[in-house]
C-alpha positions in Angstrom: 35.5 -26.1 -18.2 33.5 -23.2 -18.8 32.1 -24.5 -22.1 31.2 -27.8 -20.5 29.4 -26.0 -17.7 27.6 -23.8 -20.1 26.5 -27.0 -22.1 25.7 -28.9 -19.0 23.5 -26.0 -17.4 20.2 -26.3 -19.8 20.3 -30.1 -19.5 20.6 -30.0 -15.7 17.4 -27.7 -15.5 15.6 -30.0 -18.2 16.5 -33.1 -16.0 15.1 -31.4 -12.9 12.2 -30.3 -14.6 11.6 -33.8 -16.0 11.8 -35.3 -12.5 9.5 -32.6 -11.4 7.0 -33.6 -14.0 7.3 -37.4 -13.5 6.8 -37.1 -9.7 3.8 -35.0 -10.5 2.3 -37.9 -12.4 2.5 -40.0 -9.2 0.9 -37.4 -7.0 -1.8 -36.3 -9.5 -2.9 -39.8 -10.4 -3.1 -40.8 -6.8 -5.7 -38.1 -5.7 -7.8 -39.3 -8.7 -8.2 -42.7 -7.3 -8.3 -41.7 -3.5 -10.7 -38.6 -3.9 -13.2 -40.9 -6.0 -14.5 -42.1 -2.6 -16.5 -39.4 -0.8 -14.9 -40.1 2.5 -11.6 -39.5 1.2 -12.5 -36.0 0.0 -11.0 -34.6 3.1 -7.4 -35.7 2.2 -7.5 -32.6 -0.1 -5.5 -30.7 2.7 -2.9 -33.6 3.0 -2.3 -33.9 -0.6 -2.1 -30.0 -0.9 0.8 -30.1 1.6 2.7 -32.8 -0.3 2.4 -30.8 -3.5 3.5 -27.8 -1.9 6.8 -29.7 -0.7 7.2 -30.9 -4.2 6.9 -27.5 -5.9 9.3 -26.2 -3.3 11.9 -28.9 -3.7 12.0 -29.5 -7.4 10.7 -26.3 -8.8 11.9 -23.7 -6.4 8.3 -22.3 -6.1 6.9 -21.6 -2.7 3.1 -21.7 -2.6 1.6 -19.6 0.1 -0.3 -21.4 2.8 -4.0 -21.2 2.7 -5.8 -19.8 5.7 -5.9 -22.2 8.6 -9.6 -22.6 8.3 -9.2 -24.1 4.8 -6.5 -26.4 5.2 -8.4 -29.2 6.9 -11.7 -29.7 8.6 -12.5 -30.0 12.1 -14.9 -32.2 13.6 -17.5 -29.4 14.3 -16.7 -27.4 11.2 -17.1 -29.8 8.2 -19.9 -27.9 6.5 -18.3 -24.6 6.8 -15.0 -26.0 5.6 -16.9 -27.5 2.5 -18.4 -24.0 1.8 -15.0 -22.2 1.8 -13.7 -21.5 -1.6 -10.2 -22.5 -0.9 -11.7 -26.2 -0.4 -13.0 -26.3 -3.9 -10.0 -25.1 -5.4 -8.0 -27.6 -3.9 -10.3 -30.4 -5.1 -10.4 -29.0 -8.5 -6.7 -29.0 -8.9 -6.4 -32.5 -7.6 -9.3 -33.9 -9.5 -9.2 -31.9 -12.7 -6.0 -29.8 -13.3 -3.5 -32.5 -11.9 -4.8 -35.3 -14.1 -4.8 -33.0 -17.0 -1.2 -32.0 -16.3 -0.4 -35.7 -15.7 -1.6 -36.5 -19.4 0.6 -33.8 -20.8 3.5 -35.2 -18.7 2.7 -38.7 -20.2 2.6 -37.3 -23.9 6.3 -35.7 -22.9 7.7 -39.0 -21.7 6.3 -40.7 -24.9 8.3 -38.0 -26.9 11.4 -38.4 -25.0 11.3 -42.4 -25.5 10.5 -41.9 -29.2 13.1 -39.3 -29.6 15.7 -41.3 -27.9 14.8 -44.3 -30.0 14.2 -42.9 -33.5 17.1 -40.3 -33.0 19.7 -43.0 -32.7 18.1 -45.2 -35.7 21.4 -45.0 -37.7 23.6 -46.0 -34.7 21.8 -48.9 -33.6 21.1 -50.0 -37.2 24.9 -50.6 -37.7 25.0 -52.8 -34.4 21.9 -54.7 -35.1 21.5 -57.4 -37.6 19.1 -56.6 -40.6 16.7 -59.2 -39.8 16.1 -57.7 -36.5 15.5 -54.3 -37.7 11.7 -53.1 -37.2 9.3 -53.6 -40.3 9.2 -50.0 -40.9 12.7 -49.3 -41.1 14.6 -51.3 -44.0 16.7 -48.9 -45.6 19.3 -46.1 -44.7 17.0 -43.4 -46.3 14.1 -44.5 -43.9 16.6 -44.2 -41.2 17.6 -40.9 -41.8 13.8 -39.7 -41.9 13.3 -41.4 -38.6 16.4 -39.9 -37.2 14.9 -36.5 -38.1 11.6 -37.4 -36.4 13.5 -38.5 -33.3 15.5 -35.2 -33.1 12.1 -33.1 -33.8 10.7 -35.5 -30.9 13.5 -34.4 -28.7 13.3 -30.9 -29.1 9.5 -30.8 -28.8 9.8 -33.0 -25.5 12.2 -30.6 -24.2 10.1 -27.5 -25.0 7.1 -29.2 -23.7 8.7 -30.4 -20.3 9.2 -26.6 -19.4 5.6 -25.7 -20.7 4.2 -28.4 -18.4 6.2 -27.0 -15.4 5.0 -23.4 -16.0 1.2 -24.6 -16.6 1.6 -26.6 -13.4 2.9 -23.9 -11.3 0.5 -21.4 -12.4 -2.2 -23.7 -11.6 -0.9 -24.7 -8.2 -0.5 -21.0 -7.3 -4.0 -20.2 -8.4 -5.6 -23.2 -6.9 -3.5 -24.5 -3.9 -2.6 -21.3 -2.5 -4.7 -18.4 -1.3 -6.8 -16.3 -3.7 -6.1 -12.9 -4.9 -8.8 -11.6 -2.4 -7.3 -13.7 0.5 -3.7 -12.4 -0.4 -5.0 -8.8 -0.3 -6.8 -9.4 2.9 -3.8 -11.1 4.4 -1.7 -8.1 3.1 -4.1 -5.4 4.5 -3.9 -7.4 8.0 -0.1 -7.4 8.0 0.1 -3.6 7.1 -2.5 -2.9 9.8 -0.4 -4.8 12.3 2.9 -3.1 11.2 1.3 0.4 11.2 0.0 -0.5 14.6 3.3 -1.6 15.7 5.0 1.7 14.4 2.2 4.0 16.0 2.8 2.2 19.3 6.6 2.3 18.8 6.3 6.1 18.2 4.1 6.5 21.2 6.6 4.7 23.5 9.4 6.7 22.2 7.4 10.1 23.2 6.9 8.5 26.6 10.7 7.8 27.0 11.5 11.3 25.8 9.1 12.9 28.1 10.4 10.9 31.0 14.0 11.9 30.1 13.2 15.5 29.9 11.0 15.3 33.1 13.4 13.5 35.3 16.7 15.1 33.6 16.7 18.6 32.0 13.6 19.6 33.9 14.9 18.9 37.5 18.2 20.6 36.5 16.5 23.5 35.5 14.3 23.4 38.7 17.7 23.2 40.7 19.1 25.9 38.9 16.2 28.2 39.5 16.1 27.4 43.1 20.1 28.1 43.7 19.7 31.3 41.7 16.7 32.3 44.0 18.6 31.3 47.2 21.5 33.3 45.9 19.2 36.5 45.2 17.7 36.3 48.8 21.0 35.7 50.6 23.6 37.4 48.7 22.5 41.1 49.6 25.9 42.7 49.7 26.5 42.2 45.9 26.8 45.1 43.5 23.5 46.0 41.8 24.9 44.9 38.4 25.4 41.5 39.9 22.1 41.4 41.6 20.4 42.4 38.2 22.3 39.5 36.4 21.0 37.0 39.1 17.4 38.3 38.9 17.6 38.0 35.1 19.0 34.7 35.1 16.3 33.6 37.6 13.5 34.8 35.6 14.9 33.1 32.4 15.3 29.9 34.3 11.7 29.9 35.4 10.6 30.7 31.9 12.8 27.9 30.6 10.7 25.7 33.2 7.5 26.8 31.9 8.5 26.2 28.2 9.9 22.8 29.1 6.8 21.9 30.9 4.7 22.6 27.9 7.1 20.6 25.7 6.9 17.8 28.0 2.9 18.0 28.1 2.9 18.2 24.3 5.0 15.1 23.9 3.0 13.1 26.3 1.4 14.1 29.6 2.3 12.1 32.6 -1.2 12.6 34.2 -2.7 10.6 31.0 -0.8 7.6 32.0 -1.3 8.1 35.8 -5.0 9.2 36.1 -6.5 8.6 32.6 -8.2 10.7 29.9 -10.7 12.2 32.2 -8.2 13.9 34.6 -5.7 14.8 31.4 -8.4 16.5 29.6 -9.6 18.4 33.0 -6.1 19.9 32.9 -6.5 21.1 29.3 -9.7 22.7 30.0 -8.5 24.5 33.2 -5.6 25.9 31.4 -7.5 27.2 28.4 -8.1 30.7 27.6 -11.7 30.2 27.0 -14.2 28.7 29.3 -14.5 25.1 28.5 -17.3 22.6 29.4 -16.0 19.1 29.4 -18.0 15.7 29.8 -16.2 12.6 29.7 -18.2 9.3 29.8 -15.9 6.7 29.6 -16.3 3.8 31.9 -12.7 2.7 32.2 -9.3 3.0 30.6 -8.5 2.7 26.9 -5.5 1.6 24.9 -2.7 4.0 25.6 -2.4 5.0 21.9 -6.2 5.6 21.8 -6.0 7.7 24.9 -3.2 9.8 23.5 -4.8 10.4 20.1 -7.9 11.8 22.0 -5.8 13.9 24.4 -3.9 15.7 21.6 -7.2 15.9 19.2 -8.7 18.0 22.1 -5.6 19.7 22.9 -5.1 20.7 19.1 -8.6 21.7 18.6 -8.9 24.0 21.7 -5.4 25.7 20.4 -7.0 26.0 16.9 -10.0 27.8 18.6 -7.8 30.2 20.2 -5.9 30.9 17.1 -8.5 30.9 14.5 -11.7 31.6 16.1 -11.3 35.1 17.7 -15.0 35.8 18.2 -15.5 32.4 20.3 -16.6 32.8 23.9 -16.8 29.3 24.9 -16.0 25.6 24.0 -17.8 22.2 24.5 -15.6 19.1 24.7 -17.7 15.6 24.8 -16.0 12.5 25.2 -18.1 9.2 25.1 -18.3 5.7 23.7 -21.1 5.0 21.0 -21.3 1.6 19.2 -17.9 0.4 20.3 -16.0 3.5 19.2 -14.7 6.6 21.2 -16.2 9.8 20.0 -14.5 13.0 20.7 -16.5 16.2 19.9 -15.2 19.8 20.3 -17.5 22.7 19.6 -17.1 26.2 19.9 -19.5 29.4 19.0 -17.0 31.0 16.8 -17.7 32.5 13.4 -17.1 29.0 11.5 -15.5 28.6 8.2 -12.8 25.9 9.4 -11.5 24.2 6.3 -8.7 21.4 6.6 -7.4 22.6 3.2 -6.1 25.8 4.6 -3.7 25.1 7.3 -1.9 22.1 8.8 -3.7 21.9 12.1 -7.1 20.1 11.1 -5.0 18.1 8.6 -2.8 16.9 11.2 -5.8 15.9 13.3 -6.9 13.7 10.6 -3.6 12.0 10.0 -3.6 11.4 13.7 -6.9 10.0 13.9 -6.1 7.9 10.8 -3.1 6.3 12.3 -5.4 4.2 14.7 -8.2 3.7 12.1 -10.1 6.6 13.2 -12.1 9.3 11.2 -12.2 13.0 11.5 -15.5 15.1 10.5 -15.8 18.8 10.5 -18.9 20.8 10.5 -18.2 24.7 10.1 -20.7 26.6 8.4 -20.2 30.3 7.7 -21.4 32.1 11.0 -20.6 29.0 13.3 -20.8 26.9 15.1 -17.7 24.9 14.5 -17.9 21.1 15.5 -14.9 18.9 15.1 -15.8 15.0 15.6 -13.1 12.3 15.8 -14.3 8.6 16.0 -11.5 6.2 17.2 -11.7 2.3 17.6 -11.4 1.4 21.1 -11.7 -1.3 23.8 -12.4 -0.4 27.5 -10.5 -2.0 30.1 -11.7 -2.0 33.7 
C-alpha cells in the first residue's frame, strides 16, 4: 500500500495542477472578452476576487488582499482608483498575463491529448482494423516512433503543467496582490500598531503596580509607622533598650515609606493621571535640589503614554543635572506644542559636555522617546549650556 501511495502522489498533484490550469483558461479568457468593453473595465476587482479563490482552492496559494481603495471603485473616486498602481496591475494580469498563461495551458492540453493518443499507438493498432489506421501510421516501426513521441509528449506535458502553475502563481502574487512597497507599508503599520500596543500594555502594567504598592504595601508601612509612634509615645515604662528598638524601628519604617514613595512616583505618579502633566511636573520642580523655572503650555490632556514619556523625560533630565552637572545653578523646563508635536526642553547652565555615548541616562531617554515615535536631540557644547529637547507626537483632548 505504501508503494501504491508513493506512485499515486505525483499523479494526484499533477491532476490538481491540470485542473488548476484548465479552470484558469476559463477565467482568463473571459476577462479578455469582458474587459474589451470600456465600461466593463471596472470588473477587474471582481475578477481578481474569483482568481484569489481559484489559487487558494486549487494551488494552496493565498494572495494577499489589495488595500481597500484599490479593490473596487466608488462612485466619487473613480479617477483616483484609475490612478492607483494596483488597478493597472490587476488589468495587466487579466488582459495580458492571463491570456498568455491560457495559451501555455492550451499547448499543455494539446500535448496531453497527443501523448495519450500517440503513446498508445501499438495498443489500439491491435484492436483497430488496418484499413482504419491513420495514413501516417502503416507499419509497426512507425507505431514505435509514434509511441516514443507520445511518451515524450506526456513527459513534456507533465513538466509544462507545473511550469504553468508556477508562472501563473508568481504573476498573480506580483500583479493581483499588493506590491512590495505596499506590503512593506502594511508591515510598518502593523509593527507600529504592535509597538503602540506593547507600550500601552507596559504603561498599564506600571500603573497597576503603582496602585498595588500605593494601596497595599505603602498603607501597611504607614500603619506600622503609626503603631510604632503610638507605642513610643504611650509605653513610657519600657526599658531604655526596648525604647531604642522602637525608635529605630519607627525611623526605618518612615525611611521605608519615603523610599516606597519614590519608587511609586518613579513607576507612575498618581498626580499625572489625576491632574495632568502641568501638576506632575510642578511636583518634580518643587522637589528638585536646584531652582527650576517651569513653563507648561498645553491646552488640554494628552495621550497617557505621551504624558508619561514627557514626565519621565523631565524627571530623568533633572536627575542627570544633579548627578553630572555640579556647576549648574538652575534649570529651565519648557513644555509646549509646536506643529502638532509636544516639545519638551530641559536646559541648565552647567559646564556642558553631555554625551549619550557615555552613560545610560541619555540613551535611555532616547529609547523612551523612540517608543512613541519621538526624537531626542542634545546640545551640550563645552562650557555649556546643555539643552535636551524631546519631540513627541501628540493629540490634545479637551
